[in-house]
C-alpha positions as CSV (number, residue, x, y, z in Angstrom):
1,M,95.5,70.0,93.8
2,P,93.2,72.7,94.9
3,F,94.0,75.1,97.4
4,E,92.9,74.3,100.7
5,I,91.3,77.4,103.1
6,L,91.7,76.2,106.6
7,P,91.6,77.4,110.6
8,V,95.4,77.8,111.8
9,E,96.4,75.6,114.4
10,E,99.1,76.3,117.2
11,A,101.5,73.8,115.3
12,D,101.3,76.0,112.4
13,L,102.9,79.1,113.8
14,P,106.7,78.1,112.8
15,R,105.6,77.8,109.8
16,L,103.2,80.6,109.0
17,I,106.5,82.7,110.5
18,S,108.8,80.9,108.4
19,V,106.2,82.0,105.1
20,Q,105.7,85.6,106.5
21,N,109.9,86.2,106.4
22,A,109.9,84.4,103.0
23,A,107.4,86.5,101.7
24,F,108.4,89.7,103.0
25,A,112.4,89.7,102.3
26,C,112.6,91.3,99.5
27,N,109.8,94.0,100.6
28,P,111.7,97.6,100.9
29,I,109.9,98.9,104.1
30,D,110.1,95.2,106.2
31,N,113.7,95.7,105.5
32,A,114.3,99.3,106.8
33,M,112.1,97.9,109.6
34,F,113.6,94.7,110.2
35,P,117.3,95.0,108.9
36,T,118.2,91.4,110.9
37,R,115.5,89.5,110.4
38,P,115.9,86.3,109.3
39,T,115.4,85.2,105.5
40,A,114.2,81.2,104.1
41,K,117.5,80.8,104.4
42,D,118.4,81.5,107.5
43,D,115.0,79.9,109.2
44,L,116.5,77.5,111.7
45,V,112.9,76.9,113.8
46,S,111.0,75.3,111.0
47,N,113.5,75.3,107.8
48,T,110.2,74.5,105.4
49,S,110.6,77.7,103.9
50,I,108.8,77.9,100.3
51,E,111.9,76.8,97.7
52,N,110.4,78.9,95.0
53,T,112.0,81.9,97.6
54,K,115.0,80.7,97.8
55,D,116.8,82.4,95.0
56,V,115.3,85.6,95.8
57,N,116.3,85.2,99.9
58,E,119.4,84.8,98.9
59,N,119.8,87.6,95.9
60,Q,118.2,89.9,98.9
61,K,120.4,88.2,101.8
62,N,123.7,89.6,99.6
63,Q,122.3,92.9,99.0
64,D,122.0,94.0,102.3
65,A,125.5,92.3,103.2
66,E,126.5,94.3,100.6
67,Q,125.0,97.4,102.3
68,T,125.0,96.9,105.9
69,K,127.9,94.4,106.3
70,D,126.2,93.1,109.6
71,K,123.9,89.4,109.0
72,P,122.1,88.3,111.4
73,K,124.5,85.9,113.6
74,E,122.6,82.4,114.6
75,E,121.6,82.9,118.2
76,D,120.2,86.7,116.9
77,T,118.1,84.7,114.5
78,V,116.8,81.8,116.4
79,S,115.8,84.5,118.9
80,T,113.7,86.7,116.4
81,I,112.0,84.1,115.1
82,E,111.1,82.9,118.6
83,H,109.8,86.6,119.6
84,Q,107.8,86.3,116.5
85,I,106.0,83.6,117.2
86,A,106.0,84.3,120.8
87,Q,104.5,87.5,119.2
88,L,101.9,85.7,117.3
89,R,101.1,83.4,119.8
90,K,100.0,86.5,122.1
91,E,97.8,87.5,119.6
92,M,95.9,85.2,119.0
93,T,94.9,83.9,122.3
94,T,94.5,87.5,123.7
95,N,92.7,89.2,120.2
96,K,89.4,87.8,120.6
97,A,88.2,89.9,117.3
98,S,91.8,88.5,115.3
99,R,90.8,85.0,113.0
100,Y,93.6,83.2,111.4
101,I,93.5,81.3,108.3
102,K,96.1,79.4,106.4
103,C,96.0,78.5,102.3
104,V,97.5,75.1,102.3
105,D,98.6,73.5,99.4
106,D,99.5,69.7,98.9
107,N,99.9,69.6,102.7
108,Q,101.8,72.7,102.7
109,I,101.0,76.0,104.0
110,I,101.6,78.9,101.5
111,S,100.2,81.8,102.6
112,W,98.2,82.7,105.6
113,A,96.0,85.8,107.1
114,K,94.9,87.5,110.1
115,L,91.4,88.8,110.1
116,E,90.0,91.1,112.7
117,V,86.1,90.7,112.8
118,Y,83.5,93.4,115.2
119,P,80.3,92.1,115.0
120,L,78.7,94.8,116.9
121,P,79.7,98.7,117.2
122,R,83.0,99.5,119.6
123,P,83.2,103.0,121.3
124,E,85.5,105.4,120.6
125,V,88.3,104.8,123.2
126,E,88.5,101.1,121.8
127,W,88.7,102.3,118.2
128,T,91.4,105.1,118.7
129,K,93.5,103.5,121.5
130,E,97.2,103.0,119.7
131,T,98.3,99.5,118.8
132,A,100.9,98.0,121.6
133,L,104.1,98.5,119.5
134,E,106.5,95.6,121.1
135,V,109.5,95.8,119.0
136,E,111.3,92.3,117.7
137,P,115.0,92.1,118.3
138,G,117.3,93.8,115.8
139,A,114.3,96.0,114.7
140,N,114.8,99.1,113.7
141,R,112.5,101.0,116.7
142,K,111.7,104.4,114.5
143,Y,110.7,103.1,111.4
144,T,108.7,100.2,112.6
145,E,107.0,102.5,115.3
146,A,106.5,105.3,112.4
147,F,104.9,102.1,109.9
148,V,102.7,101.0,112.9
149,R,101.6,104.8,114.0
150,G,100.9,105.3,110.5
151,L,98.6,102.1,109.8
152,D,96.8,103.2,113.4
153,E,95.6,106.5,111.5
154,W,94.5,104.8,108.3
155,K,93.0,102.0,110.2
156,Q,90.9,105.0,111.9
157,K,89.8,106.6,109.6
158,L,88.9,103.9,107.4
159,F,87.0,101.3,109.3
160,R,86.6,103.0,112.9
161,G,84.0,101.6,115.2
162,D,81.8,100.2,112.7
163,P,80.1,97.0,113.3
164,F,80.9,94.1,110.7
165,C,84.2,95.3,109.8
166,C,86.8,93.1,108.7
167,K,90.3,94.1,108.6
168,F,92.3,92.1,106.5
169,I,96.1,92.1,107.3
170,P,97.6,91.6,103.9
171,F,99.6,88.1,104.8
172,L,97.5,86.2,102.0
173,S,99.1,88.7,100.2
174,C,102.5,87.3,100.8
175,F,101.7,84.6,98.2
176,F,101.0,86.9,95.3
177,S,104.6,89.1,97.1
178,C,106.9,86.3,96.4
179,I,105.5,85.5,92.9
180,M,106.0,89.6,92.3
181,C,110.0,89.2,93.8
182,I,110.5,85.8,91.9
183,R,109.5,87.5,88.5
184,R,111.4,90.3,89.2
185,V,114.7,88.4,89.8
186,Q,113.6,86.1,87.3
187,S,113.7,89.6,84.8
188,K,117.1,90.2,85.7
């Protein structure tokens, strides 16, 4: 069956967060910013994690546990996931430029993307303002802020206030990131 690209619906939010957490579980930058972020195994909200990433997530979880000796507690995991869902819901309802799409295979969401579309030029005051930073529970604020400010700088230089600019936020690449993580684990 071919992949389908569809608009995201409110009911999809727990699954989107599940896909995001599974995709970035082996990403060192994400792990530095969110050391207690739940992996697919910990996903207590949707409990429909991508099957192919379970070994990768367990391996990452074991490595994290050995390095930090502090696994997220169940209540912290639920709190983090609920926070992620609330942030995504807020972004979807308040940012008029955002468009969300999902990639579906066999009636299951396997990836998603956020696009920002600006059909008209934007004033400099709008495109130079810093992204509001609301850090989730358990996040490393210092790393997260440095990463987000770096993205702000990059977006200002590259996109400016130009019209018809479509900024791809790479959640669609989560699918490919998962494949790379799986290949890396299988080659060991």
